[in-house]
Backbone bond lengths (Angstrom), bond angles and torsions (degrees), N, CA, C in turn:
res aa  C-N    CA-C-N  psi(-1)  N-CA   C-N-CA  omega(-1)  CA-C   N-CA-C  phi
1 X - - - 1.431 - - 1.515 111.13 -
2 X 1.349 117.19 130.21 1.511 123.35 -177.12 1.517 109.23 -70.61
3 X 1.301 113.08 130.54 1.494 120.24 176.73 1.552 109.76 -71.10
4 X 1.340 119.01 132.64 1.450 118.37 179.24 1.488 113.51 -69.39
5 X 1.393 115.77 151.37 1.454 119.79 -171.18 1.558 108.47 -59.44
6 X 1.376 119.58 -40.16 1.437 121.54 -175.56 1.634 109.89 -56.51
7 X 1.297 113.56 -40.77 1.453 119.60 -176.12 1.547 112.10 -67.84
8 X 1.372 115.68 -42.58 1.452 121.87 178.98 1.567 108.56 -65.06
9 X 1.332 116.29 -48.23 1.421 120.01 177.09 1.545 115.01 -59.95
10 X 1.337 114.88 -42.17 1.465 119.44 -178.90 1.521 112.68 -66.44
11 X 1.324 115.86 -40.20 1.440 120.85 178.74 1.514 111.29 -68.67
12 X 1.326 121.65 -43.53 1.467 124.65 178.88 1.512 108.71 -61.87
13 X 1.368 115.80 -44.26 1.535 118.21 -175.75 1.489 112.22 -65.08
14 X 1.350 117.88 -42.29 1.477 120.03 -177.76 1.569 109.15 -76.73
15 X 1.256 117.41 -28.51 1.497 117.35 173.68 1.571 108.27 -61.52
16 X 1.285 116.51 -38.75 1.436 120.89 -176.82 1.507 114.01 -69.72
17 X 1.343 115.52 -36.48 1.503 118.69 -178.19 1.465 117.77 -104.36
18 X 1.336 117.67 11.73 1.433 120.26 -170.79 1.467 115.01 -58.29
19 X 1.277 115.99 -50.75 1.485 118.69 -179.07 1.559 113.61 -60.88
20 X 1.365 116.24 -42.20 1.451 119.75 -177.38 1.564 109.80 -73.97
21 X 1.304 115.31 -32.98 1.509 118.58 176.65 1.560 108.87 -61.94
22 X 1.309 115.71 -46.89 1.478 118.65 -177.48 1.563 110.31 -62.84
23 X 1.330 117.20 -36.04 1.478 117.91 179.00 1.507 110.87 -70.03
24 X 1.305 118.34 -38.77 1.469 121.56 -177.44 1.509 113.89 -75.54
25 X 1.251 118.02 -30.88 1.424 124.77 -174.02 1.541 112.92 -84.03
26 X 1.364 116.26 -17.26 1.430 119.92 -176.49 1.501 110.00 -54.90
27 X 1.385 114.90 131.33 1.471 116.92 176.10 1.506 117.25 74.11
28 X 1.363 120.48 6.47 1.390 125.58 -176.99 1.519 113.62 -58.56
29 X 1.350 116.28 -42.09 1.425 123.06 -179.45 1.486 115.48 -60.72
30 X 1.329 118.27 -24.17 1.449 121.85 -175.58 1.529 114.69 -60.77
31 X 1.302 115.47 -25.40 1.480 122.29 179.60 1.524 114.73 -99.19
32 X 1.407 112.98 8.62 1.532 114.93 -173.81 1.498 106.89 -128.95
33 X 1.370 118.60 86.32 1.443 120.02 -175.81 1.543 112.18 -74.18
34 X 1.303 119.91 -25.21 1.436 120.17 176.52 1.495 113.73 -72.95
35 X 1.291 116.05 -36.82 1.476 123.15 172.93 1.564 109.52 -61.81
36 X 1.281 117.19 -46.17 1.493 120.77 -178.00 1.526 108.23 -65.31
37 X 1.351 115.02 -37.39 1.476 116.74 179.74 1.485 114.10 -65.83
38 X 1.351 117.64 -35.15 1.464 118.02 173.12 1.522 113.96 -67.75
39 X 1.357 116.85 -38.04 1.483 119.76 176.94 1.575 110.21 -65.37
40 X 1.332 115.36 -40.51 1.522 118.84 -178.81 1.439 107.60 -65.90
41 X 1.330 123.34 -42.69 1.413 124.90 -179.78 1.537 112.12 -64.89
42 X 1.297 116.91 -40.11 1.413 122.44 174.42 1.528 111.41 -60.08
43 X 1.302 116.78 -44.99 1.481 121.41 -178.69 1.513 108.33 -68.18
44 X 1.284 122.84 -35.81 1.440 125.52 -176.55 1.534 107.20 -67.14
45 X 1.338 115.08 -42.75 1.492 121.17 -178.52 1.500 109.61 -65.92
46 X 1.279 117.15 -43.39 1.555 123.42 178.03 1.499 108.47 -60.14
47 X 1.294 117.70 -51.07 1.483 122.53 -176.96 1.471 110.19 -56.16
48 X 1.340 118.27 -34.98 1.489 119.94 -177.46 1.494 113.67 -81.40
49 X 1.312 119.00 4.71 1.491 120.04 -172.02 1.548 106.42 -122.17
50 X 1.309 113.42 141.25 1.485 118.30 167.11 1.545 110.74 90.64
51 X 1.380 112.74 -146.76 1.430 120.70 -173.96 1.502 110.02 -74.25
52 X 1.331 119.49 168.73 1.400 122.35 -179.74 1.575 108.96 -56.37
53 X 1.323 117.90 132.69 1.413 121.35 -177.86 1.493 112.00 81.99
54 X 1.300 118.96 -2.84 1.505 123.21 176.63 1.481 111.69 83.96
55 X 1.327 115.69 153.45 1.468 125.16 174.86 1.583 106.78 -73.54
56 X 1.387 115.26 160.28 1.452 118.41 -177.63 1.526 112.95 -67.78
57 X 1.263 117.70 157.70 1.438 125.42 -179.41 1.528 107.68 -120.65
58 X 1.356 113.68 141.59 1.439 120.41 174.09 1.484 114.97 -114.58
59 X 1.341 112.93 128.12 1.512 116.77 -179.02 1.608 102.80 -95.96
60 X 1.358 114.53 102.57 1.392 120.53 -175.13 1.580 113.23 -86.69
61 X 1.296 119.74 122.19 1.426 123.21 -164.75 1.439 111.99 71.83
62 X 1.295 115.70 48.97 1.465 124.06 -170.82 1.532 113.59 -69.75
63 X 1.375 120.28 -18.00 1.359 118.60 -177.49 1.468 118.61 59.72
64 X 1.290 124.00 -127.36 1.394 125.88 178.81 1.548 114.80 -86.77
65 X 1.364 115.29 9.37 1.492 120.67 168.38 1.550 112.98 84.79
66 X 1.348 118.21 8.87 1.487 119.23 -178.28 1.542 108.14 -64.87
67 X 1.298 119.90 -38.43 1.524 118.59 -177.44 1.522 109.12 -77.93
68 X 1.300 118.30 -37.03 1.515 123.03 170.10 1.464 107.02 -46.65
69 X 1.302 117.06 -54.08 1.514 119.87 -176.11 1.483 111.71 -64.29
70 X 1.336 117.67 -35.24 1.435 121.20 175.51 1.509 110.50 -63.72
71 X 1.242 120.69 -41.00 1.440 124.31 179.50 1.613 112.28 -65.24
72 X 1.394 109.50 -41.88 1.445 113.74 176.78 1.494 109.31 -62.69
73 X 1.344 117.69 -44.30 1.437 118.27 176.60 1.486 120.04 -59.03
74 X 1.386 112.49 -15.69 1.437 119.69 -178.27 1.556 108.59 -97.97
75 X 1.286 116.71 10.33 1.442 124.73 173.45 1.534 115.59 92.33
76 X 1.301 117.84 14.33 1.456 120.12 -179.92 1.514 112.13 -98.26
77 X 1.338 116.31 150.77 1.450 123.32 170.85 1.432 111.62 -81.34
78 X 1.388 117.33 89.16 1.462 118.22 -163.72 1.584 108.12 -112.79
79 X 1.316 115.13 148.80 1.471 122.37 171.88 1.563 105.39 -141.74
80 X 1.291 113.94 169.66 1.527 121.18 -177.20 1.350 114.23 -132.53
81 X 1.423 116.33 153.29 1.411 125.53 173.54 1.524 110.17 -134.40
82 X 1.285 119.91 141.93 1.437 120.21 -179.54 1.589 109.26 -151.05
83 X 1.201 117.24 151.94 1.480 124.66 179.81 1.524 113.60 -67.81
84 X 1.374 113.39 -28.58 1.449 119.72 -169.99 1.605 112.23 -97.83
85 X 1.333 115.63 110.73 1.477 117.88 174.50 1.549 114.39 -53.65
86 X 1.377 113.73 -32.92 1.450 118.03 -178.67 1.515 111.26 -66.21
87 X 1.342 115.36 -42.46 1.512 121.53 178.55 1.556 108.36 -66.22
88 X 1.361 115.93 -42.24 1.465 118.82 -177.62 1.517 108.55 -66.39
89 X 1.306 120.79 -40.26 1.439 122.46 176.03 1.541 113.68 -55.14
90 X 1.332 115.30 -44.25 1.453 117.68 175.76 1.498 111.71 -67.44
91 X 1.302 121.40 -41.13 1.389 124.52 177.17 1.581 111.55 -55.99
92 X 1.346 118.94 -48.77 1.410 123.86 -179.43 1.564 110.69 -61.65
93 X 1.278 114.13 -35.97 1.479 117.52 179.91 1.551 111.45 -73.84
94 X 1.348 115.39 -40.28 1.459 120.71 -175.86 1.561 110.75 -76.71
95 X 1.288 115.85 -37.91 1.525 119.23 -176.32 1.607 105.91 -125.92
96 X 1.312 115.72 74.89 1.430 113.53 -177.61 1.435 117.42 -73.98
97 X 1.342 119.09 -3.87 1.513 119.76 175.41 1.516 112.30 -89.43
98 X 1.332 117.93 -4.22 1.485 121.45 178.92 1.486 109.93 -107.82
99 X 1.369 116.28 161.65 1.423 124.10 -178.75 1.575 110.32 -101.97
100 X 1.322 113.66 129.44 1.456 120.13 -178.09 1.534 106.64 -132.55
101 X 1.325 116.31 137.72 1.480 121.87 179.71 1.543 108.01 -132.40
102 X 1.325 114.43 154.24 1.469 120.80 172.77 1.517 106.59 -86.97
103 X 1.360 118.34 134.55 1.411 117.58 178.71 1.521 109.92 -176.30
104 X 1.294 118.37 174.50 1.437 123.05 -178.06 1.576 108.83 -111.42
105 X 1.349 115.91 142.78 1.464 120.42 178.81 1.470 111.38 -75.72
106 X 1.393 119.29 -11.08 1.412 124.01 176.27 1.579 111.94 -79.53
107 X 1.317 112.83 -17.39 1.532 116.01 179.50 1.482 106.24 -148.45
108 X 1.283 123.51 77.02 1.418 128.54 -177.93 1.554 111.94 -68.52
109 X 1.270 119.08 130.22 1.487 123.37 178.50 1.488 107.42 -84.42
110 X 1.338 118.87 63.96 1.433 126.75 -176.44 1.612 106.97 -136.07
111 X 1.269 117.61 132.78 1.497 121.06 177.47 1.521 110.70 -62.15
112 X 1.319 117.68 150.64 1.476 123.56 176.99 1.550 108.09 -53.07
113 X 1.440 114.63 140.88 1.351 121.13 165.15 1.463 117.12 58.11
114 X 1.366 118.87 36.88 1.510 121.22 -178.13 1.442 116.22 -115.43
115 X 1.384 117.42 -4.18 1.402 115.70 -174.67 1.551 109.01 -109.50
116 X 1.433 116.49 143.25 1.293 118.61 174.05 1.601 117.22 -85.45
117 X 1.334 111.33 -14.63 1.503 117.28 176.61 1.468 109.29 -164.43
118 X 1.381 109.02 158.15 1.506 118.49 174.81 1.514 104.21 -133.47
119 X 1.301 114.76 132.40 1.567 123.49 170.42 1.536 106.67 -106.72
120 X 1.291 113.71 130.07 1.446 122.73 174.37 1.503 108.04 -127.66
121 X 1.329 116.11 81.41 1.468 118.74 -165.41 1.521 105.79 -99.46
122 X 1.346 117.20 99.46 1.451 123.44 -178.53 1.502 110.18 60.61
123 X 1.346 120.69 34.61 1.389 121.51 179.50 1.600 113.51 -109.74
124 X 1.348 116.21 -27.17 1.440 115.08 174.75 1.475 112.70 -79.27
125 X 1.322 121.21 0.68 1.424 125.20 -174.59 1.567 112.68 -71.62
126 X 1.369 113.63 -13.68 1.520 117.83 175.49 1.502 110.76 -98.73
127 X 1.352 120.23 -1.87 1.462 120.69 -175.89 1.538 108.96 -86.83
128 X 1.223 121.69 129.46 1.511 123.07 172.29 1.518 111.14 -61.67
129 X 1.332 117.30 150.39 1.382 124.40 -176.37 1.520 114.25 -54.52
130 X 1.320 116.62 -40.32 1.455 116.81 -177.08 1.482 116.22 -74.27
131 X 1.331 115.63 -6.28 1.520 121.50 179.64 1.571 110.61 -102.97
132 X 1.396 114.03 -13.03 1.485 114.38 -178.60 1.505 113.26 -60.87
133 X 1.342 123.31 -37.38 1.453 120.91 177.98 1.596 110.24 -58.19
134 X 1.278 118.58 -35.86 1.535 118.12 -179.92 1.507 106.53 -68.67
135 X 1.379 119.74 -41.78 1.446 121.77 -178.33 1.424 110.46 -59.56
136 X 1.456 117.08 -53.29 1.395 123.41 -175.53 1.525 111.32 -63.83
137 X 1.348 115.61 -35.01 1.492 117.30 173.85 1.515 113.13 -63.65
138 X 1.321 115.33 -35.48 1.513 117.53 174.77 1.608 111.80 -66.30
139 X 1.308 112.91 -39.24 1.503 116.13 177.96 1.532 108.67 -61.48
140 X 1.320 116.32 -44.88 1.495 117.34 -178.07 1.520 110.79 -67.30
141 X 1.340 116.82 -32.69 1.536 118.66 -174.99 1.548 106.63 -67.11
142 X 1.300 117.07 -43.32 1.479 117.29 -171.69 1.519 114.30 -86.53
143 X 1.325 117.83 -15.93 1.435 120.37 175.42 1.567 112.50 -74.10
144 X 1.332 113.15 137.56 1.463 116.96 172.57 1.487 110.66 -70.95
145 X 1.333 119.14 153.83 1.446 120.40 170.81 1.515 110.78 -48.82
146 X 1.370 114.55 131.42 1.431 117.86 -175.32 1.470 116.49 84.31
147 X 1.324 117.82 -5.05 1.478 123.07 177.53 1.498 115.16 -66.96
148 X 1.261 120.67 154.61 1.453 124.59 -174.62 1.525 112.18 -116.76
149 X 1.289 113.55 146.32 1.475 122.08 173.74 1.513 113.58 -123.17
150 X 1.280 118.65 134.14 1.431 122.36 177.10 1.557 109.89 -121.07
151 X 1.377 112.67 120.62 1.409 118.05 -177.48 1.530 108.89 -112.27
152 X 1.357 118.51 148.09 1.426 123.93 176.81 1.572 106.66 -133.42
153 X 1.253 117.94 135.61 1.451 118.59 -177.36 1.535 108.95 -161.33
154 X 1.370 113.80 165.78 1.508 116.91 174.87 1.498 111.80 -88.39
155 X 1.307 115.14 145.39 1.494 123.21 -178.71 1.520 109.35 -88.64
156 X 1.311 117.26 138.03 1.448 121.61 173.57 1.527 112.05 156.63
157 X 1.294 112.84 -178.77 1.496 119.92 -179.49 1.558 114.25 -113.63
158 X 1.339 113.37 -28.05 1.507 116.09 -176.25 1.499 111.79 -102.95
159 X 1.273 118.22 134.07 1.529 119.80 179.05 1.466 110.28 -70.40
160 X 1.315 121.57 156.94 1.429 132.57 167.00 1.469 111.93 -104.44
161 X 1.314 115.98 126.64 1.492 117.38 176.78 1.570 110.36 -113.72
162 X 1.334 115.41 127.39 1.482 121.74 177.46 1.505 109.55 -109.67
163 X 1.368 111.95 134.54 1.460 116.74 174.68 1.535 107.02 -118.48
164 X 1.327 118.23 3.49 1.417 119.25 176.27 1.530 107.48 -154.17
165 X 1.318 115.41 143.81 1.443 121.95 -178.65 1.534 107.65 -145.77
166 X 1.332 117.11 119.66 1.464 116.65 176.44 1.490 116.65 51.09
167 X 1.319 115.25 37.79 1.505 119.80 179.57 1.552 112.93 84.74
168 X 1.275 121.12 -4.75 1.448 126.11 -178.68 1.563 112.44 -103.91
169 X 1.302 116.18 134.55 1.506 115.84 173.60 1.547 111.08 -71.08
170 X 1.354 115.89 133.98 1.505 124.48 179.66 1.547 104.67 -135.77
171 X 1.322 109.10 172.13 1.534 120.01 173.96 1.545 102.83 -140.98
172 X 1.277 117.87 84.06 1.497 117.93 -176.98 1.579 106.22 -125.61
173 X 1.360 112.96 135.32 1.423 121.44 167.26 1.519 112.65 -108.44
174 X 1.344 117.64 123.29 1.395 122.51 -179.06 1.593 107.12 -105.79
175 X 1.325 113.68 110.24 1.462 121.52 -170.73 1.582 103.54 -95.30
176 X 1.401 110.54 111.69 1.499 117.84 174.30 1.490 108.10 -84.14
177 X 1.322 116.23 144.26 1.463 119.98 -176.03 1.550 113.17 -130.15
178 X 1.287 116.55 159.43 1.431 122.89 173.63 1.537 105.44 -91.26
179 X 1.314 119.89 128.44 1.479 123.41 -178.98 1.560 113.52 -53.36
180 X 1.330 117.03 -34.15 1.444 119.83 -175.19 1.530 106.51 -69.28
181 X 1.349 119.79 -35.70 1.473 118.53 -177.67 1.511 109.04 -75.18
182 X 1.282 116.01 -33.02 1.502 115.29 176.49 1.495 111.67 -71.43
183 X 1.287 120.57 -32.70 1.390 124.75 175.52 1.575 111.40 -60.26
184 X 1.307 113.14 -43.46 1.502 119.33 177.67 1.541 112.53 -63.10
185 X 1.332 116.15 -43.65 1.447 117.16 174.02 1.495 115.58 -63.36
186 X 1.309 116.75 -35.16 1.441 120.39 -179.19 1.528 108.49 -69.89
187 X 1.261 118.19 -42.02 1.437 126.06 176.78 1.518 110.07 -54.25
188 X 1.314 112.43 -50.06 1.489 119.78 179.76 1.541 113.93 -59.05
189 X 1.349 113.04 -31.97 1.476 119.13 178.69 1.573 112.03 -86.15
190 X 1.366 115.39 5.59 1.555 117.38 -179.85 1.494 112.11 82.10
191 X 1.340 115.66 26.47 1.506 116.69 -179.05 1.564 105.19 -129.13
192 X 1.311 119.94 75.27 1.441 117.75 176.21 1.467 116.36 -63.17
193 X 1.303 118.63 144.30 1.493 123.34 -178.58 1.469 110.16 -76.97
194 X 1.254 119.61 135.24 1.458 127.58 179.73 1.479 115.12 -103.55
195 X 1.404 115.10 -29.90 1.484 121.48 -179.60 1.507 107.29 -154.51
196 X 1.372 112.22 155.67 1.462 118.96 -176.94 1.526 108.48 -146.55
197 X 1.317 115.08 145.32 1.461 122.51 175.52 1.492 110.17 -140.06
198 X 1.327 114.73 128.51 1.447 124.46 172.47 1.469 112.23 -116.70
199 X 1.326 120.53 137.89 1.419 123.49 176.28 1.506 109.92 -137.66
200 X 1.312 111.35 154.22 1.544 114.79 179.81 1.541 108.59 -74.13
201 X 1.299 117.84 164.55 1.469 126.21 -172.35 1.583 106.80 -68.22
202 X 1.296 112.18 148.96 1.417 124.16 177.73 1.493 108.10 -106.22
203 X 1.261 118.61 108.64 1.518 123.82 -170.47 1.573 110.02 -85.68
204 X 1.338 118.59 -2.36 1.456 121.73 178.20 1.537 112.79 -107.46
205 X 1.210 116.67 -175.61 1.544 120.99 178.15 1.443 109.40 82.16
206 X 1.411 114.63 -178.83 1.446 120.91 -175.58 1.498 116.06 -68.02
207 X 1.376 119.39 -21.96 1.403 122.49 -179.78 1.568 106.16 -126.92
208 X 1.273 115.67 89.44 1.531 121.50 -178.58 1.558 102.20 -64.50
209 X 1.295 111.72 128.83 1.507 122.32 -176.53 1.468 109.45 -87.56
210 X 1.349 118.53 139.09 1.436 124.83 -178.26 1.551 110.81 -102.01
211 X 1.336 119.00 -14.03 1.411 123.75 -177.62 1.486 111.23 -139.81
212 X 1.426 115.46 170.76 1.459 117.08 170.22 1.533 108.91 -66.86
213 X 1.413 111.96 165.25 1.455 120.07 -176.92 1.554 110.25 -117.91
214 X 1.275 116.47 150.19 1.480 118.27 -179.04 1.517 106.20 -132.36
215 X 1.363 112.42 147.34 1.425 121.38 179.24 1.546 107.09 -135.70
216 X 1.310 117.26 123.93 1.529 120.31 -175.60 1.601 104.47 -122.03
217 X 1.278 115.09 132.13 1.350 125.60 176.35 1.555 111.29 -111.98
218 X 1.384 116.75 109.38 1.404 122.03 -174.59 1.511 111.03 -114.79
219 X 1.289 119.30 160.80 1.481 123.64 176.69 1.396 114.57 -139.48
220 X 1.275 120.47 130.87 1.499 127.56 168.94 1.496 109.00 -63.83
221 X 1.280 121.60 124.74 1.466 121.06 179.73 1.423 115.50 -51.85
222 X 1.308 119.10 139.93 1.445 124.25 178.76 1.452 111.69 -65.27
223 X 1.331 120.17 159.72 1.435 124.84 175.86 1.528 107.55 -70.78
224 X 1.347 117.72 156.75 1.421 122.31 178.99 1.552 109.87 -57.90
225 X 1.303 116.34 129.61 1.438 121.12 178.94 1.464 114.82 95.54
226 X 1.380 119.18 -9.72 1.413 126.06 179.66 1.561 105.84 -82.24
227 X 1.340 114.05 159.88 1.477 115.16 175.93 1.509 107.48 -75.20
228 X 1.334 114.45 146.24 1.457 123.99 -177.21 1.478 114.66 -67.81
Protein backbone atom coordinates (compact mmCIF):
# COMPACT_ATOMS: atom_id res chain seq x y z
CA UNK A 1 0.00 0.00 0.00
CA UNK A 2 1.40 3.39 -1.04
CA UNK A 3 1.97 5.79 1.83
CA UNK A 4 0.06 9.08 1.41
CA UNK A 5 2.11 12.20 0.80
CA UNK A 6 0.89 13.89 3.99
CA UNK A 7 2.18 11.01 6.14
CA UNK A 8 5.59 10.97 4.48
CA UNK A 9 5.97 14.75 4.79
CA UNK A 10 4.74 14.80 8.40
CA UNK A 11 7.16 12.05 9.43
CA UNK A 12 10.14 13.68 7.75
CA UNK A 13 9.34 17.10 9.19
CA UNK A 14 9.01 15.92 12.77
CA UNK A 15 12.10 13.74 12.45
CA UNK A 16 13.95 16.95 11.55
CA UNK A 17 12.71 19.05 14.49
CA UNK A 18 12.28 16.39 17.19
CA UNK A 19 15.07 17.51 19.50
CA UNK A 20 14.24 21.21 19.22
CA UNK A 21 10.54 20.50 19.68
CA UNK A 22 11.20 18.64 22.92
CA UNK A 23 13.32 21.49 24.25
CA UNK A 24 10.77 24.17 23.46
CA UNK A 25 7.73 22.21 24.66
CA UNK A 26 9.13 21.31 28.07
CA UNK A 27 6.90 22.72 30.79
CA UNK A 28 4.34 24.16 28.36
CA UNK A 29 1.36 22.82 30.31
CA UNK A 30 2.36 24.69 33.47
CA UNK A 31 0.86 27.90 32.08
CA UNK A 32 -2.33 26.30 30.70
CA UNK A 33 -4.76 25.46 33.52
CA UNK A 34 -7.73 24.82 31.22
CA UNK A 35 -5.75 22.30 29.17
CA UNK A 36 -4.65 20.55 32.37
CA UNK A 37 -8.25 20.48 33.57
CA UNK A 38 -9.40 18.67 30.44
CA UNK A 39 -6.61 16.12 30.79
CA UNK A 40 -7.43 15.61 34.48
CA UNK A 41 -11.13 15.13 33.70
CA UNK A 42 -10.30 12.64 30.96
CA UNK A 43 -8.05 10.70 33.35
CA UNK A 44 -10.70 10.60 36.05
CA UNK A 45 -13.30 9.28 33.62
CA UNK A 46 -10.94 6.59 32.32
CA UNK A 47 -9.93 5.53 35.84
CA UNK A 48 -13.59 5.03 36.68
CA UNK A 49 -14.17 2.65 33.79
CA UNK A 50 -13.25 -0.97 33.15
CA UNK A 51 -10.95 -3.18 35.17
CA UNK A 52 -9.44 -2.24 38.51
CA UNK A 53 -7.04 0.61 37.93
CA UNK A 54 -8.63 1.35 34.53
CA UNK A 55 -7.98 -0.01 31.08
CA UNK A 56 -4.85 1.21 29.27
CA UNK A 57 -4.75 4.51 27.42
CA UNK A 58 -3.02 5.28 24.13
CA UNK A 59 -1.57 8.70 23.35
CA UNK A 60 -2.00 8.77 19.56
CA UNK A 61 0.44 11.10 17.86
CA UNK A 62 2.39 11.26 21.11
CA UNK A 63 5.38 13.16 19.71
CA UNK A 64 8.09 13.42 22.36
CA UNK A 65 5.90 11.73 24.99
CA UNK A 66 5.21 14.74 27.19
CA UNK A 67 1.43 14.13 27.26
CA UNK A 68 1.94 10.40 27.71
CA UNK A 69 3.94 11.22 30.83
CA UNK A 70 1.21 13.62 31.95
CA UNK A 71 -1.38 10.84 31.69
CA UNK A 72 0.86 8.44 33.60
CA UNK A 73 1.24 11.07 36.31
CA UNK A 74 -2.55 11.21 36.53
CA UNK A 75 -2.67 7.51 37.38
CA UNK A 76 -3.27 5.98 33.95
CA UNK A 77 -1.49 3.08 32.29
CA UNK A 78 -0.37 5.09 29.29
CA UNK A 79 1.69 4.38 26.19
CA UNK A 80 2.30 6.35 23.01
CA UNK A 81 2.42 5.90 19.26
CA UNK A 82 3.70 8.34 16.66
CA UNK A 83 4.47 8.39 12.95
CA UNK A 84 7.92 9.93 13.49
CA UNK A 85 10.81 7.68 14.58
CA UNK A 86 12.70 10.82 15.57
CA UNK A 87 9.99 11.91 17.99
CA UNK A 88 9.67 8.38 19.36
CA UNK A 89 13.43 8.26 19.91
CA UNK A 90 13.25 11.41 22.03
CA UNK A 91 10.23 10.05 23.92
CA UNK A 92 12.03 6.81 24.80
CA UNK A 93 15.05 8.73 26.01
CA UNK A 94 13.03 11.26 28.01
CA UNK A 95 10.50 8.84 29.50
CA UNK A 96 12.29 5.47 29.71
CA UNK A 97 9.64 4.01 32.00
CA UNK A 98 6.90 4.29 29.39
CA UNK A 99 6.30 2.36 26.17
CA UNK A 100 6.45 4.15 22.81
CA UNK A 101 6.04 2.70 19.32
CA UNK A 102 6.24 4.00 15.76
CA UNK A 103 2.92 3.64 13.95
CA UNK A 104 0.08 5.26 12.05
CA UNK A 105 -3.23 6.38 13.55
CA UNK A 106 -4.90 5.17 10.35
CA UNK A 107 -3.95 1.57 11.22
CA UNK A 108 -3.33 1.17 14.95
CA UNK A 109 -1.58 -2.03 16.03
CA UNK A 110 -4.08 -2.54 18.86
CA UNK A 111 -6.68 -5.29 19.30
CA UNK A 112 -10.36 -4.40 19.06
CA UNK A 113 -12.03 -2.99 22.16
CA UNK A 114 -9.00 -3.04 24.47
CA UNK A 115 -8.41 0.61 25.38
CA UNK A 116 -10.06 2.60 28.14
CA UNK A 117 -9.07 5.87 26.50
CA UNK A 118 -7.38 7.58 23.58
CA UNK A 119 -5.71 10.97 23.69
CA UNK A 120 -5.20 12.76 20.37
CA UNK A 121 -3.58 15.99 21.53
CA UNK A 122 -3.04 18.18 18.47
CA UNK A 123 -2.26 15.09 16.40
CA UNK A 124 -5.22 14.90 13.98
CA UNK A 125 -4.33 18.44 12.84
CA UNK A 126 -2.10 17.02 10.10
CA UNK A 127 -4.75 14.59 8.79
CA UNK A 128 -6.63 15.68 5.63
CA UNK A 129 -10.40 15.91 6.05
CA UNK A 130 -11.16 12.98 3.75
CA UNK A 131 -9.03 10.67 5.92
CA UNK A 132 -10.52 11.66 9.28
CA UNK A 133 -13.36 9.09 9.02
CA UNK A 134 -10.73 6.34 8.77
CA UNK A 135 -8.87 7.70 11.80
CA UNK A 136 -12.00 8.08 13.91
CA UNK A 137 -13.12 4.61 12.82
CA UNK A 138 -9.83 3.23 14.15
CA UNK A 139 -10.34 5.08 17.43
CA UNK A 140 -13.79 3.55 17.77
CA UNK A 141 -12.51 0.08 16.91
CA UNK A 142 -9.82 -0.05 19.58
CA UNK A 143 -11.81 1.63 22.37
CA UNK A 144 -13.63 -0.65 24.79
CA UNK A 145 -17.37 0.00 25.21
CA UNK A 146 -17.63 3.03 27.48
CA UNK A 147 -14.09 4.16 26.62
CA UNK A 148 -13.26 7.85 26.25
CA UNK A 149 -11.53 9.96 23.61
CA UNK A 150 -10.05 13.42 24.15
CA UNK A 151 -9.22 15.51 21.09
CA UNK A 152 -7.40 18.85 21.01
CA UNK A 153 -7.08 20.95 17.86
CA UNK A 154 -6.95 24.48 16.47
CA UNK A 155 -10.20 26.20 15.48
CA UNK A 156 -10.60 27.74 12.05
CA UNK A 157 -11.37 27.26 8.39
CA UNK A 158 -8.10 27.89 6.55
CA UNK A 159 -5.08 25.58 6.86
CA UNK A 160 -1.62 26.80 7.77
CA UNK A 161 1.34 25.55 5.78
CA UNK A 162 4.84 25.68 7.21
CA UNK A 163 7.98 25.22 5.14
CA UNK A 164 10.37 26.24 7.92
CA UNK A 165 10.44 25.69 11.67
CA UNK A 166 13.19 26.94 14.00
CA UNK A 167 15.63 27.18 11.13
CA UNK A 168 14.85 23.71 9.72
CA UNK A 169 13.08 22.98 6.42
CA UNK A 170 9.72 21.24 6.92
CA UNK A 171 6.58 20.48 4.94
CA UNK A 172 3.66 20.59 7.36
CA UNK A 173 -0.02 21.37 6.87
CA UNK A 174 -1.97 22.34 9.99
CA UNK A 175 -5.66 21.74 9.33
CA UNK A 176 -7.79 23.98 11.50
CA UNK A 177 -11.31 22.67 12.09
CA UNK A 178 -14.72 23.79 13.24
CA UNK A 179 -15.71 21.84 16.37
CA UNK A 180 -19.23 21.22 15.02
CA UNK A 181 -17.83 19.41 11.97
CA UNK A 182 -15.52 17.26 14.06
CA UNK A 183 -18.43 16.39 16.35
CA UNK A 184 -20.39 15.21 13.31
CA UNK A 185 -17.55 12.98 12.14
CA UNK A 186 -17.06 11.53 15.62
CA UNK A 187 -20.77 10.75 15.90
CA UNK A 188 -20.66 9.00 12.53
CA UNK A 189 -17.80 6.86 13.87
CA UNK A 190 -19.84 5.89 16.94
CA UNK A 191 -18.14 8.33 19.30
CA UNK A 192 -20.69 10.93 20.41
CA UNK A 193 -19.25 14.00 22.12
CA UNK A 194 -20.09 14.33 25.80
CA UNK A 195 -18.28 17.58 26.64
CA UNK A 196 -16.54 20.43 24.85
CA UNK A 197 -14.29 23.33 25.74
CA UNK A 198 -13.15 26.24 23.60
CA UNK A 199 -10.67 28.87 24.68
CA UNK A 200 -9.12 31.89 23.05
CA UNK A 201 -5.58 31.74 21.75
CA UNK A 202 -2.62 32.02 24.08
CA UNK A 203 -0.09 34.38 22.52
CA UNK A 204 2.61 33.61 25.08
CA UNK A 205 4.67 30.52 25.84
CA UNK A 206 6.86 28.37 23.57
CA UNK A 207 4.13 27.92 20.93
CA UNK A 208 2.35 31.24 20.37
CA UNK A 209 -1.14 30.29 19.22
CA UNK A 210 -2.65 31.91 16.13
CA UNK A 211 -6.24 30.71 16.62
CA UNK A 212 -8.73 29.65 19.27
CA UNK A 213 -8.34 26.10 20.61
CA UNK A 214 -10.95 23.34 20.95
CA UNK A 215 -11.14 20.26 23.16
CA UNK A 216 -13.74 17.54 22.59
CA UNK A 217 -14.41 14.68 24.98
CA UNK A 218 -16.24 11.79 23.31
CA UNK A 219 -17.31 8.37 24.56
CA UNK A 220 -17.96 5.05 22.89
CA UNK A 221 -21.39 3.91 24.10
CA UNK A 222 -21.19 1.36 26.93
CA UNK A 223 -22.33 -2.19 26.37
CA UNK A 224 -25.89 -3.07 27.27
CA UNK A 225 -26.19 -3.48 31.03
CA UNK A 226 -23.12 -1.37 31.82
CA UNK A 227 -23.36 1.83 33.84
CA UNK A 228 -23.96 4.90 31.66
